C-alpha positions in Angstrom: 0.3 -13.1 -21.1 2.3 -10.2 -19.7 4.1 -10.5 -16.3 1.6 -7.9 -14.9 -1.4 -9.9 -16.1 0.1 -13.1 -14.8 0.7 -11.6 -11.3 -2.9 -10.4 -11.3 -4.2 -13.8 -12.3 -2.6 -15.4 -9.2 -4.9 -13.4 -7.0 -7.9 -15.7 -7.2 -11.4 -15.2 -8.5 -11.9 -11.5 -8.3 -14.9 -9.3 -9.0 -14.9 -7.7 -12.5 -12.5 -4.8 -12.9 -15.3 -2.8 -14.5 -17.8 -3.2 -11.6 -19.5 0.2 -11.4 -18.2 2.2 -8.4 -20.5 4.3 -6.2 -19.7 6.6 -3.3 -21.7 8.0 -0.3 -20.2 11.0 1.4 -21.1 10.5 5.0 -19.4 13.5 6.5 -17.2 16.5 5.7 -15.3 18.3 8.4 -12.3 20.5 9.0 -9.5 19.4 11.3 -5.8 20.2 11.8 -5.6 22.3 8.6 -7.2 19.8 6.2 -10.6 18.8 5.0 -11.7 15.3 6.0 -14.3 13.4 4.0 -15.8 10.2 5.5 -16.8 8.0 2.6 -18.5 4.7 2.0 -17.4 3.2 -1.3 -19.0 0.3 -3.2 -15.9 -1.0 -5.0 -16.5 -4.7 -5.3 -20.3 -5.5 -5.1 -19.7 -7.8 -2.1 -19.0 -5.6 0.9 -18.9 -1.8 1.2 -15.6 -0.1 1.9 -15.4 2.7 4.4 -12.7 5.3 3.6 -11.1 8.6 4.6 -10.1 11.2 2.1 -8.1 14.2 3.1 -6.9 17.3 1.3 -5.5 20.7 2.2 -8.1 23.3 3.2 -6.6 25.8 0.8 -6.5 23.3 -2.1 -7.4 24.6 -5.6 -7.5 22.7 -8.8 -6.3 19.1 -9.3 -4.1 17.8 -6.6 -1.4 15.1 -6.4 -2.8 12.2 -4.3 -1.3 9.4 -2.1 -3.0 6.0 -1.9 -2.2 5.4 1.8 -2.5 1.8 2.9 -2.8 1.0 6.6 -0.8 -1.5 8.5 -1.8 -4.8 10.2 -0.1 -5.2 13.5 -2.9 -7.3 14.9 -4.9 -4.1 15.4 -8.1 -4.9 13.5 -9.9 -1.9 15.1 -7.5 0.8 13.8 -7.8 0.4 10.0 -8.1 3.6 8.0 -7.9 5.7 11.2 -4.2 5.2 11.0 -4.1 7.9 8.4 -5.6 10.4 10.9 -4.2 9.2 14.2 -1.0 7.3 13.3 0.2 4.3 15.2 3.1 3.5 17.6 5.3 2.4 14.7 4.9 5.8 12.9 6.6 9.1 13.6 3.3 11.0 13.4 0.0 10.8 11.5 0.3 11.1 7.7 -2.9 13.0 7.1 -1.5 16.2 8.5 2.0 15.6 7.2 0.8 15.1 3.6 -1.8 17.8 3.4 0.6 20.3 4.9 2.8 19.7 1.8 -0.1 20.0 -0.7 -1.0 16.4 -1.2 -4.4 14.7 -0.9 -4.7 11.2 0.4 -7.1 8.3 0.5 -7.1 5.4 2.9 -9.6 2.5 2.9 -10.5 -0.1 5.5 -9.2 -3.4 4.2 -11.1 -6.7 4.6 -11.3 -7.5 8.4 -10.1 -4.0 9.5 -11.7 -0.9 10.9 -15.4 -0.8 10.1 -15.1 -4.1 8.2 -13.9 -6.0 11.3 -16.1 -8.6 13.1 -15.0 -11.8 11.5 -11.7 -13.4 12.3 -9.1 -12.9 9.6 -8.3 -16.6 9.5 -12.0 -17.5 9.0 -12.4 -15.0 6.1 -9.2 -16.4 4.6 -10.5 -20.0 4.8 -13.9 -19.2 3.4 -12.4 -17.3 0.5 -10.1 -20.2 -0.2 -13.0 -22.5 -0.5 -14.6 -20.1 -3.0 -11.5 -19.8 -5.1 -10.7 -16.4 -3.7 -7.5 -15.2 -2.1 -7.7 -12.7 0.9 -4.7 -10.8 -0.3 -6.1 -10.7 -3.8 -9.4 -9.2 -2.5 -7.4 -6.6 -0.6 -5.4 -5.7 -3.6 -8.5 -5.6 -5.8 -10.1 -3.0 -3.4 -6.9 -0.9 -3.5 -6.9 -0.9 -7.3 -10.6 0.0 -7.4 -9.8 2.8 -4.9 -7.4 4.2 -7.6 -10.2 4.0 -10.1 -12.3 6.0 -7.7 -9.6 8.6 -7.2 -9.0 9.3 -10.9 -12.8 9.9 -11.3 -12.6 12.9 -8.8 -12.5 16.4 -10.2 -10.0 17.5 -7.5 -7.4 14.8 -8.2 -4.8 14.9 -10.9 -4.7 11.3 -12.3 -1.2 11.8 -13.6 0.2 12.4 -10.1 -0.6 9.4 -7.8 1.6 7.9 -5.2 1.5 4.8 -3.0 2.7 4.8 0.6 2.4 2.6 3.6 4.0 0.8 6.6 4.2 -3.0 7.1 1.1 -4.5 5.5 0.6 -1.1 3.9 4.1 -1.2 2.6 3.5 -4.6 0.9 0.2 -3.2 -0.5 2.0 -0.2 -1.9 4.5 -2.1 -3.9 1.9 -4.6 -5.1 -0.5 -2.0 -6.4 2.4 0.0 -7.9 3.5 -3.2 -9.7 0.0 -3.9 -11.0 -1.1 -0.4 -11.8 1.1 2.0 -14.0 -1.1 4.9 -12.8 0.8 4.9 -9.6 3.6 7.3 -10.4 5.7 6.9 -7.2 6.0 4.1 -4.7 7.2 4.5 -1.1 7.3 1.4 1.2 8.2 1.4 4.8 9.5 -1.8 6.6 8.1 -4.6 4.5 10.0 -5.2 1.3 10.3 -8.9 2.3 12.2 -11.3 0.1 10.1 -14.4 0.1 13.0 -16.9 0.0 14.9 -15.1 2.7 11.7 -15.2 4.9 11.6 -19.0 4.5 15.4 -19.3 5.1 15.0 -17.3 8.4 12.2 -19.6 9.5 9.8 -16.6 10.0 6.8 -17.4 7.9 4.6 -16.8 10.9 5.9 -13.3 11.1 3.2 -12.4 8.5 -0.5 -13.3 9.1 -2.4 -15.5 6.7 -3.5 -12.5 4.5 0.1 -12.4 3.1 0.1 -15.8 1.3 -0.9 -16.2 -2.3 -1.1 -19.7 -3.8 1.6 -20.6 -6.3 3.2 -17.2 -6.1 6.7 -18.6 -5.7 6.3 -20.7 -8.8 6.2 -17.5 -10.9 7.6 -14.5 -9.0 10.3 -13.5 -6.5 9.9 -10.3 -4.6 12.4 -8.5 -6.8 10.5 -9.7 -10.0 7.2 -8.2 -8.7 9.0 -4.9 -7.8 10.7 -4.8 -11.2 7.2 -4.2 -12.7 7.3 -0.8 -11.0 10.4 0.3 -13.0 11.3 2.8 -14.3 8.9 4.7 -12.0 10.5 6.1 -8.8 10.5 3.7 -5.8 11.9 4.4 -2.3 12.1 1.5 0.1 13.0 2.0 3.8 14.0 -0.9 6.1 15.2 -1.6 9.6 18.4 -3.7 10.0 16.9 -5.4 13.0 13.5 -6.0 11.5 12.8 -9.8 11.4 10.2 -9.3 8.6 12.9 -8.0 6.2 16.0 -10.3 6.6 19.2 -8.5 5.5 20.1 -11.2 3.1 16.8 -10.7 1.3 17.3 -6.9 1.2 20.7 -7.5 -0.4 19.2 -9.8 -3.0 16.4 -7.4 -3.9 18.7 -4.4 -4.0 21.1 -6.1 -6.3 18.5 -7.1 -8.7 16.6 -3.8 -8.7 19.8 -1.8 -9.2 20.3 -3.8 -12.4 16.7 -3.2 -13.5 17.1 0.6 -12.8 20.5 0.8 -14.3 19.5 3.5 -16.8 17.6 5.4 -14.0 19.7 4.8 -10.9 18.2 7.7 -8.9 14.7 6.3 -9.2 15.4 3.2 -7.1 16.6 3.7 -3.5 16.8 1.3 -0.6 17.6 3.0 2.6 18.5 1.0 5.7 18.5 2.1 9.4 19.6 0.8 12.7 16.1 0.0 14.0 13.4 -2.6 14.0 9.9 -2.6 12.4 9.2 1.1 12.7 9.5 4.4 11.0 12.2 6.8 12.3 12.5 10.5 11.9 15.3 10.0 9.4 13.0 7.8 7.4 10.3 10.4 7.4 12.7 13.0 6.2 13.7 10.8 3.3 10.1 10.0 2.4 9.1 13.6 2.2 12.2 14.5 0.2 11.5 11.7 -2.2 7.8 12.7 -2.7 8.8 16.3 -3.2 11.3 15.2 -5.9 9.1 12.9 -7.8 5.5 13.8 -7.1 
C-alpha cells in the first residue's frame, strides 16, 4: 500500500470515491467584478453540500482554479461565505482578490458549517465515531469530491488547480494536496501544525474535535503527510506568536521538507511573521506572488 493510500485509509469508513456527483445551480449573479454561482452539490450521498463558485466576469476558455477551504474559528454560521466576505483573521475576501487575477475559486460548506450547521460538531463527531467514520475524514472526502466536480466543468483547466485556506482551511489544503496529485499548488496559512509539538506545548484543545484522526500518529508525522505534496510547489505561512503552530514544530517540518525538496528548493517555502493566528498584508503579497509564479 502506498503512503497516500495508507493516509486515506486512516480516514474511516468513507462513501465510495466513484459516487455519482450531481449539481443544482441555485443562482447566478454578478458582484464586485466576478460571476457568483450558488450551488448545491451531491458529493457523498448522505448530505447535500452547498457551495460558492466564482470566476472573472471577462473569463474565456478554461481557467486555473483554487479550491478554497474555509476556517473554523468557532464560527459555524460563516462557512463558505468566508470566500465572499472574508473574516477578521484575513486581510480581505479572497473571491475578489483571486478573480481580479484571473482565477476561479470554489468553496464548499463543510460538515457542521454554513448551511450544514444545526447539529453540534461534537455530537456529529461522536455519532460518526460510533459508525466507524471520522469527521475529518468526511470533510476531506467532500473536498476531494469537490475537486472531482471542478475537473468536470468545461470552464476549468484540470491541469491548473490550487489549494488555499486559513486555519482549518490551511489544514484542509495540505491534506487534500497530499492526497490528490491533481492539486498543482498548495498554499496554507497559519496551520501547519506539527502534531508532536502540539502535544509538547500542551495545546491539544487549541484544535476542535474535527482535527483528530484515530491512529494517525502511529503512521504519519505532519512532515510525512506534507512530503506527499512534493515536488509540487508548496507555500506555508506562519505567525511566530501563533499557539497552534509551535516554533519548534515549524523548525522540524521545515528541516524535513527542505530535505524532501532538495532538488527543487524553490518549490517549498515556509515564511514566518511576527504575528499570531492571522493573515498579514505581507503574507497576502507572498501568496499572490507564489500563485502567479506556479499557477
